C-alpha positions as CSV (number, residue, x, y, z in Angstrom):
1,X,111.1,101.7,112.3
2,X,111.3,105.3,113.4
3,X,109.3,106.3,110.3
4,X,106.6,103.8,111.2
5,X,106.4,105.2,114.7
6,X,106.2,108.7,113.3
7,X,103.3,107.8,111.1
8,X,101.4,105.8,113.8
9,X,101.9,108.6,116.3
10,X,99.5,110.7,114.3
11,X,97.1,107.8,113.7
12,X,97.2,106.4,117.2
13,X,98.5,108.4,120.1
14,X,96.0,108.6,122.9
15,X,93.4,106.7,120.8
16,X,92.7,104.1,123.4
17,X,90.4,106.5,125.2
18,X,90.0,109.4,122.8
19,X,87.4,107.8,120.5
20,X,84.8,108.0,123.3
21,X,85.0,111.8,123.1
22,X,84.5,112.6,119.4
23,X,84.0,110.6,116.2
24,X,83.6,113.5,113.7
25,X,86.4,115.2,111.9
26,X,87.0,118.9,112.5
27,X,85.2,121.1,110.1
28,X,87.5,123.5,108.3
29,X,84.7,125.2,106.4
30,X,85.9,124.1,103.0
31,X,83.4,122.9,100.4
32,X,83.7,122.1,96.7
33,X,81.7,121.5,93.6
34,X,82.2,119.3,90.5
35,X,83.7,122.4,88.8
36,X,86.5,122.4,91.4
37,X,87.2,118.8,90.8
38,X,87.2,119.3,87.0
39,X,89.5,122.3,87.4
40,X,92.0,120.3,89.5
41,X,92.1,117.5,87.0
42,X,92.4,119.9,84.1
43,X,95.4,121.6,85.7
44,X,97.2,118.3,86.4
45,X,96.2,116.8,83.0
46,X,96.6,113.2,84.1
47,X,94.6,110.4,82.5
48,X,93.3,108.1,85.3
49,X,92.8,104.5,84.5
50,X,91.8,101.4,86.5
51,X,94.6,98.8,87.1
52,X,93.2,95.2,87.3
53,X,94.0,93.6,90.6
54,X,95.4,90.6,88.7
55,X,97.6,92.7,86.5
56,X,100.6,90.5,87.3
57,X,102.8,93.6,88.1
58,X,102.7,93.2,91.9
59,X,101.9,96.9,92.1
60,X,98.8,98.8,93.0
61,X,99.6,102.0,91.2
62,X,101.6,102.6,88.1
63,X,102.5,106.0,86.5
64,X,103.9,106.6,83.0
65,X,104.9,109.5,80.8
66,X,105.5,113.0,82.1
67,X,104.6,116.6,81.2
68,X,105.4,119.9,82.8
69,X,103.0,121.5,85.3
70,X,103.2,125.0,86.7
71,X,99.9,125.7,88.5
72,X,98.2,127.2,91.6
73,X,95.6,125.2,93.5
74,X,93.0,126.7,96.0
75,X,91.5,125.0,99.0
76,X,88.4,123.8,97.2
77,X,90.4,122.2,94.4
78,X,92.7,120.4,96.7
79,X,89.8,119.2,98.9
80,X,87.9,118.0,95.8
81,X,90.9,115.9,94.6
82,X,91.7,114.4,98.0
83,X,88.0,113.7,98.9
84,X,87.6,111.8,95.7
85,X,90.9,110.0,95.6
86,X,89.6,106.7,96.9
87,X,87.5,106.4,93.7
88,X,90.7,106.4,91.7
89,X,92.9,104.5,94.2
90,X,91.2,102.2,96.7
91,X,94.2,102.1,99.0
92,X,94.1,105.9,99.8
93,X,93.2,105.8,103.5
94,X,91.5,109.2,104.0
95,X,87.7,109.9,103.8
96,X,85.7,113.0,104.3
97,X,88.7,115.1,103.6
98,X,89.0,118.9,103.9
99,X,92.2,120.9,103.1
100,X,92.5,124.6,103.9
101,X,95.4,126.7,102.6
102,X,96.1,129.7,104.8
103,X,97.7,133.0,103.8
104,X,100.3,132.7,106.6
105,X,101.8,129.8,104.6
106,X,100.3,127.0,106.7
107,X,98.1,124.2,105.4
108,X,95.4,122.4,107.5
109,X,94.0,119.0,106.8
110,X,91.2,117.0,108.4
111,X,89.8,113.5,107.5
112,X,88.5,110.2,108.8
113,X,91.0,107.3,108.8
114,X,90.2,103.7,109.4
115,X,92.8,101.4,111.0
116,X,92.7,98.8,108.3
117,X,92.9,101.4,105.5
118,X,96.0,103.0,107.1
119,X,97.7,99.6,107.5
120,X,96.9,98.6,103.9
121,X,98.2,102.0,102.6
122,X,101.5,101.7,104.5
123,X,102.1,98.2,103.3
124,X,101.6,99.1,99.6
125,X,104.0,102.0,100.1
126,X,106.6,99.3,101.0
127,X,106.5,99.4,104.7
128,X,107.0,96.1,106.4
129,X,103.8,94.6,107.7
130,X,105.6,93.4,110.8
131,X,106.8,97.0,111.5
132,X,103.2,98.3,111.1
133,X,101.9,95.7,113.6
134,X,104.6,96.6,116.1
135,X,103.8,100.3,115.8
136,X,100.1,99.7,116.1
137,X,100.6,97.7,119.3
138,X,102.9,100.4,120.7
139,X,100.2,103.0,120.3
140,X,97.3,100.7,121.1
141,X,95.4,101.6,117.9
142,X,91.8,100.3,117.8
143,X,90.1,99.1,114.7
144,X,87.8,102.1,114.3
145,X,87.2,105.2,112.2
146,X,89.4,107.9,113.6
147,X,89.1,111.6,112.9
148,X,92.5,113.2,112.4
149,X,93.7,116.8,112.0
150,X,97.1,118.1,110.9
151,X,98.5,121.6,110.5
152,X,101.8,122.0,108.7
153,X,104.0,124.5,106.9
154,X,107.1,124.3,104.7
155,X,107.7,123.2,101.2
156,X,109.1,120.5,98.9
157,X,112.0,121.6,96.8
158,X,113.7,119.5,94.3
159,X,111.9,116.4,95.7
160,X,113.2,117.0,99.2
161,X,110.7,117.5,102.0
162,X,111.0,120.6,104.3
163,X,107.7,120.1,106.0
164,X,107.2,121.2,109.6
165,X,104.3,119.8,111.6
166,X,102.9,122.5,113.7
167,X,100.1,120.6,115.5
168,X,98.1,117.4,115.3
169,X,94.8,116.2,116.8
170,X,93.6,112.6,117.1
171,X,89.9,112.2,117.7
172,X,89.9,115.9,118.4
173,X,92.5,115.4,121.2
174,X,95.7,117.5,120.7
175,X,98.9,115.6,120.4
176,X,101.5,116.9,123.0
177,X,103.8,119.3,121.2
178,X,107.0,117.5,122.4
179,X,105.8,114.4,120.7
180,X,104.9,116.3,117.5
181,X,108.4,117.7,117.5
182,X,110.0,114.3,118.1
183,X,108.1,112.3,115.5
184,X,107.0,115.0,113.0
185,X,110.2,115.0,110.9
186,X,109.4,111.4,109.9
187,X,106.7,112.8,107.6
188,X,109.5,114.1,105.3
189,X,110.9,110.6,104.9
190,X,107.5,109.3,103.8
191,X,107.1,112.2,101.3
192,X,110.5,111.6,99.8
193,X,110.0,107.9,99.5
194,X,106.6,108.3,97.7
195,X,108.2,110.8,95.2
196,X,111.1,108.5,94.6
197,X,108.8,105.5,93.9
198,X,106.9,107.5,91.2
199,X,109.8,109.2,89.5
200,X,110.5,110.2,86.7
201,X,106.8,110.8,86.0
202,X,106.4,112.8,89.2
203,X,109.1,115.4,89.8
204,X,108.6,118.2,92.3
205,X,110.7,121.2,91.5
206,X,108.7,123.4,93.9
207,X,105.6,122.8,96.1
208,X,104.8,125.6,98.5
209,X,102.1,128.0,99.7
210,X,101.9,131.4,98.0
211,X,99.1,133.9,98.7
212,X,96.7,131.4,100.1
213,X,97.2,128.8,97.3
214,X,99.5,125.9,96.8
215,X,102.0,126.4,93.9
216,X,103.2,123.3,92.2
217,X,106.0,123.4,89.6
218,X,107.4,120.2,88.2
219,X,106.1,117.2,86.2
220,X,103.0,115.0,86.4
221,X,102.5,111.7,84.7
222,X,100.5,111.4,81.5
223,X,98.8,108.3,82.7
224,X,98.1,106.9,86.2
225,X,96.8,103.3,86.5
226,X,95.6,102.3,90.0
227,X,93.7,99.5,91.7
228,X,90.1,100.7,92.4
229,X,88.7,97.7,94.2
230,X,90.0,95.1,96.7
């Protein structure tokens, strides 16, 4: 339940009144082209396929095979991949995504999140629907499109998260730092559970910021099959 509260803190704290102030995500100044998207896919070398909703597997995303990857990704490549992710996987909850990698080792992300999208995503990750509902009630999350912002630093080494949340905004309202410190570590639990679910195809030996780019060393799947429509 602590993990659920951690996640919903960033999606719902102060939302009851905050959506009256701003409805647009923070602009990080990152743009991308189709060349950036193509470059990202080329570096990962994953074949993306649609998974029928009636596949009978009971799963919404399946990965298979594995190959080594040792690549650097810039802000535009990361933004391109994240902003187009819903086309590959309908349960991905983020829209209008921007990701900025800074030379001080931090990474900033901004996006629009819908309540229903967030709930669906948590459930397909294996989170109990009842826990999601309880967390949503605790933070009084409305069913609207919510702009979110996150700034983090750290790394993932040998599939273990060492991510530190520096700041978070909900509807352009800063989350109090004491609450960021209290609930932020739960993000590492989520990261590690997602990695574990997709092993051995996904294996992260190292994921960290170097010279204003994200360095990923590990393995990626040969094929990813994901549900593309509800």
